[in-house]
Each structure stands twice: as structure tokens, then as C-alpha cells.
N, C-alpha and C positions, 0 to 999 in steps of 0.2 A: 819469376824463380818457380812458382808453382807450375806455371804453364810448361816451362822447360822440363821439370820433373815428370809431368804428365806425358809429354811427348817421348822422353827416354823410356818411360814405362811401357808405352804403346809400341815402340820400336823394338823393345826386348821381348814383348809378348809376341809380336809378328815374327821375330827371329826364332823364338823358341817353337812356335808353331810350324814354321817352314822346316826347321831341322828335324823336329819329331815327325812330321808328316813325311818328309823325304826318306827318313830312315825306316820308318814303318812301312811304306810303300815298296822300298827296295827289297827289304827282308821278306815281305809277304809274296811278292811277285817271283823271286828266286825260288821259294818253296814250291809254288804251283807252276813254275814254268813248263815242265813236261806236260801237265794237264792242259795248260793253255795252248801248247803246239798242237797236241791232239785235237783239241777243240776246234782250232782254226782250220786244220786239214780237213776235219769232218765237215766243218760248215761251208768250206770253199772247195770241196773236192771236184766240183765240175769246172773251176776256174784256174786251178793251179797247174804249174809246169812240173810234169812228172816223167820219170823214166820208166821202162817197161817193168823193171823189178819193184817199182813202188806205185804201181797203178792202182788207185783206189776205185772200187766199184760202189755203186749207190747204195748197196745193202751192206756195206761194211760197217760193223760196230765199232766203237771207240776202241775196244781192246784189239780188234783186228788191225786197225790203223796203227795202234801202238807197236804191234808185232811187226808190220812191214817196215815201219820207220827204223826200228832197232835192227831188224835183219839186214836191211840195205845200207844203213848210214852208221850204225853203231849207237850205243846207249847215250853217249854225250851229245848226240844230235838232237836229243830232246830239249837240250837248252840252246839250240841254234836260234839266233836272234835275241837272246837273253839280254845282251849288253844294251841294245836300244830300248829293251823292255825296261831295264833298270833305270836308265836315264829318263825314258818317258814317265815311267810309274813314280820314281822319286820326285820328278818335276810336277807331275800331275797331282800326287797326293799333297805334296807341300803347297802348291797353288790353290788346290781344293780348299784346304783347311784355312789358308791365309784369306782368301776371298770369302770363304763362308763366315769366318769370324767378322770380317769387315762389313759384309751384307747384313749380319746380324745386328751390328752396332748402328749402321744406318737405319735399319728397320725400326730399332728402338727409338731412335730420334724422330722418326715419321709417325709411330704410333703414338708417342708422347705428345707430338704437336697436334695430332687429330683431336685428342682429349675426349674420345668416346669411351664411355664407362665399360664397354664391352672388350676393350683392348688395353685396360689397365692391369698392372701386375696384380692389384688388389681388387680386381673387378668381382662382380657377383659370381662368376664361373671360377673363381680362384686363379685367373690369369690364363686359363687354358687356350682361349681364342688367340690371345697374344702369342703364346708359345707355339701354336699350330702355325699361324702365319709367318711368324719369324723363322721358324726352323725350316719349314718346307719351301718357302719362297726363296730364302737364302741358299738353300741346297741347289735349287734349279738354276739360280743366277750364277752361283759358283761354278757349276759344271759348264754352263754356257761359256763363260769367261775363260775357264781353264782349257777347254777343248780348242778354243781359237788359238791360243798360244802353242799348245802342244800337238796340234793335229799332224804336222809333218813327221814327228818321232813315231807316232802311233802308226802312221802310214808305212814307214820304212819297216817297222817291226812285223806288220802284217805280211809286207811282200818277201821279207827274208825267211820268216817262218813257214810260208807256203810255197816256197821256191824248193821243191824236192827233186833230188837226183841221186843216182847211184855213184856218180863220180863227182868229187868235190870241186873240180876245176874245169871239167868239160861239160858235163850235163847240166848244171845248174845255170839259170839266166843271170843271176847276180852273185858276185863273190863276197861282197861285204858292203858295209854302209856307204863307203866312198864310192864304190862302183855303182850302187843303186842311185846315189845322188847325182853322179855324173850322167848316168843313162836317162834318168827321168828329166833331168834339166835339159838335156840335148834334145829330147823328143817333145816335151810337153811345157818346158819352162817352169816358172814358179807355180802356175796354176796346177801343174801335175801332182804336186804334193798335197793339194786340197781336193782331190777327186773324192766325191761323196760328203764333202763338208756340210753341205745344206742339211741332209738327212741326219748326219752326225750331231749337228747342233741341237735338233730336236730329240734325237735318241739319247745323248748324253745327258741333256738337261732333264729328261724324264727320269733317267737312271739316278742322277745325283739329287733330284727332287725327293725320291723315296729313301735312297741309300744314306745320304748325309742328313737330310730333313728328318727322316723316320727315326734314325738312331739318336739324333739330338733331342727330338721331342720325347722319346721313351725316356731318356736320361733325365730330362728337366722335369717330366711329369713324375717320375719316381722321386725325385728330390723334393718337389712340392707336396707330394703326398706324405712323405716322410716328415717334413717339417710340420705339417699339420697334425699328424698322428703322435709325434714324439712331444709329449707335454714338458719335458725337461729342456727342451730347445736343442738338444743335441742332434745333429744331422747325420743319419746313417748313410753311407755311400753304397751304390750297388757293388755287389761282390764281382770278382772277375768272372766267374762262370755265368752270372746273370748278364753282365755286359756282353759276354761273347754269345750267349743264346740270343739276346736282342740284336746283336749285329749280325749273326747268321740269318735270323728271320728277315731283316730288311734287305740284306745282300741278296737272298735267294728271290724275294719278291721283286726287287728292282731289276735283276737280271732276266727273270722270266717275262715280265712285262715289256721290256724295252728290246727283247731278243730279235723280234722280226725286223725292226728298224736297223738293229746292228747288222743283221744278215744283209739287208739291202746296202748298207754303207760299205761293208767290206767287199761286196761284189763289185761295187763301183771303184773302189780303191785298186782292185786287181786289173783294171782297164788302162791305168796309166801307163804310158810307153806304148800302147797299142794304137796304130793308125785309126783315125776316127771312122772311116768307113768299115773298118773291121771289128769295131766294138759291138758287143752283144746287146748292151743296154745304152740307150740314149741319155736317160736321165733317171732319177729316183722313181718317179711315178711308173714310167715304162718298165723299169726293173721290177717293181712290185707286182704290176699286172702280169709280166711274163713268167715270173716265178710261180704265181697264183695259177695261172693257165697250164703251165708245163709240169709243175711239181706238187701243186695243191698246197694245203696248209703245212704239210711236212716239210716242204722246201724252206719255210721260214724258221724251222726248228732244228734243222741239221746241227749236230754237235751240241744239243742242249744239254745232254747227259754230262759230258766233260765240263761244260761251262758251269753247271750247278756244283760239281765237285771243286771247280776253281773258286766258287763263292767263299770256300774255307779261307783262302788268301785274303779276299775282300774283307771278311769279317775280322781276320787277324789284323789287317791294316788299321781298322777303327779301333780295336782294343789296345793295339800296341802303340798307337798314337797317343792314346790317353796316358799309357804308362811311361812312354819316352818324355812326353810333355812334363809329367809329375817329377820325373828324375831331374830334368833340366831346371825346373822352377826351384828345386830343393838345392841345387848347386850354389 
């Protein structure tokens, strides 16, 4: 009976995490969708299909790209590709938090079985070593698992956002998600939707290692210190503003560090559907070398400015996840 009750509690917790994560991710991404499209167009300006009226030059700033998109396609075009983004981000965020919690539980069992005093909750360092390992490694593993499941949706989002044209039916390469699915399947098959997956696995794992792991560690470290400092035993929670500040710091740090790998990943994505002999990059390593030789360090950081602005949404996703989860638990 106790076992069944425990299973029900675990299932409900996973359900709450999935719903809270999905809602937080969808909300945050819709808010920053225009910034995300500007960032993608800036990052991939040399690889995207454009018409003469939306031709991006290498020196265009994020604001200039914004002006050209609005002038040629209208204001609502800034949300082009947002539906697959919502699907991908809701699924991504939900799976990230579900897998993150799962790997944390597994990590607890492994660290308990090791029996080393350095990894005990009540160890001489106050359990800090345990929290560091559990948070950061769980974040990286959650990112690796999630990107494996959700990569095709992220792929379609990138292709739709970077398919720029003046005329909505004639100039663009792809009309919608159905069209892009049929086109890529016909030219490259299933593997076409996983162009750049290898570098993505490393890139996303690195990002989630810092993004999820860093935020969770900051929260747990704060809670541990409050528990020690408060002699009454009352546990003070982080204020909303404090949690958002922590989320913003880890989000910007994670995005900046993994950005060069993300650049390579998206350039490889853009080659799906192109004949192999006409592809600019053979693999991730050759892409990295060619970008370095032709564009220098700057080539890996095109669109970083808009991407850092987009971190507002990533930070919101972390904070709103906590809030949505709290609401669901109270129901």
C-alpha cells in the first residue's frame, strides 16, 4: 500500500513538473519570439534564403535586421515559426525538468551508496559537494536526453525562422511545417532532421549543465545557508526578484559559453535538403575550421547581442516554472 502511494506521489510530481515546465517554456518563448528570430537571422545571415528586399549584409546590426524584416514582411513576421517554437520549447522545458528531477533522484541514490563523507548531506562541507555534483551533472544529462527527443522540432523552427522572402508564397523555400517535413524527408530522409545533432548534443549538454545545474545549485545553496543561519528553524525562501537575478546570471553565462557550438550546429541544420556535393560544410569540425578561417572569432558570435536579450525568456522560464509548480502543488 505504501509502495503504491509512493508511486502515485512520484507520478503526480512528474506530471506537475511536465505541466509547469511546458507552460513556463511556452509563455517565455512567445514573449521573446521576435528577439529569437532576429538572433537566428543574424547568426545565419550567410546561409539563409533571402529575397532582394531582405538581403542582409555582414555588418547589419540586430536593429537593422529588425527593420528589414518588418519592412519586407510586416510586424507579425517576427513570430514566423513561433508555433514549432512553442511546441519545441514546451516539450523541451517539460522534458528538461522531468529528466532533471529524475537524474537528481538517481544521483542521490548513487551518492548514498558510495558512502563517502564528502558526498553526504550532512558532510563536513555542509553537503556542498553533493549539491554541486547532483545539480550540474543532472542538468547536463537532462539536456542531452531532451535534445535527442526534441531535435527535429528545433530543426524545423530554425529553417522556418531563417527562410526569409518578400512574397509569402513564391519567394520562400518552405511554406509551413508540413511542407518542410515533406521536403526534407524526400531529400534526406529521417537523418535530414538530425543535421548537426552531434555538435548539438555537446552544445545543449554544456548549456543545461550551467543553466539548469547552476540555477538549482544557487537555490539549494541559499536554502542550506538559510537553514543554518535561522536559529528558529524557519526556512526563508528566495524572493522572486532574487530568483530571477540568479536565473538571469546562469542563463546569460550558459548562452555565452555554448554560443560558438550553437553557431556550428545551426549552420549544419541549414544544409539539410541541399545536395551533398553542394554543401558548404562536410561536418562539424570542418565547419568550425572554415568559420574560423573565413570569419574569425566574430563568425562564432554573430547574433550574440539579440541572444543575450533572449536570455530574459530563458530566465523567465526558470522562475515561472517554480511558480507554476507551486500553484499546481497547492491545487
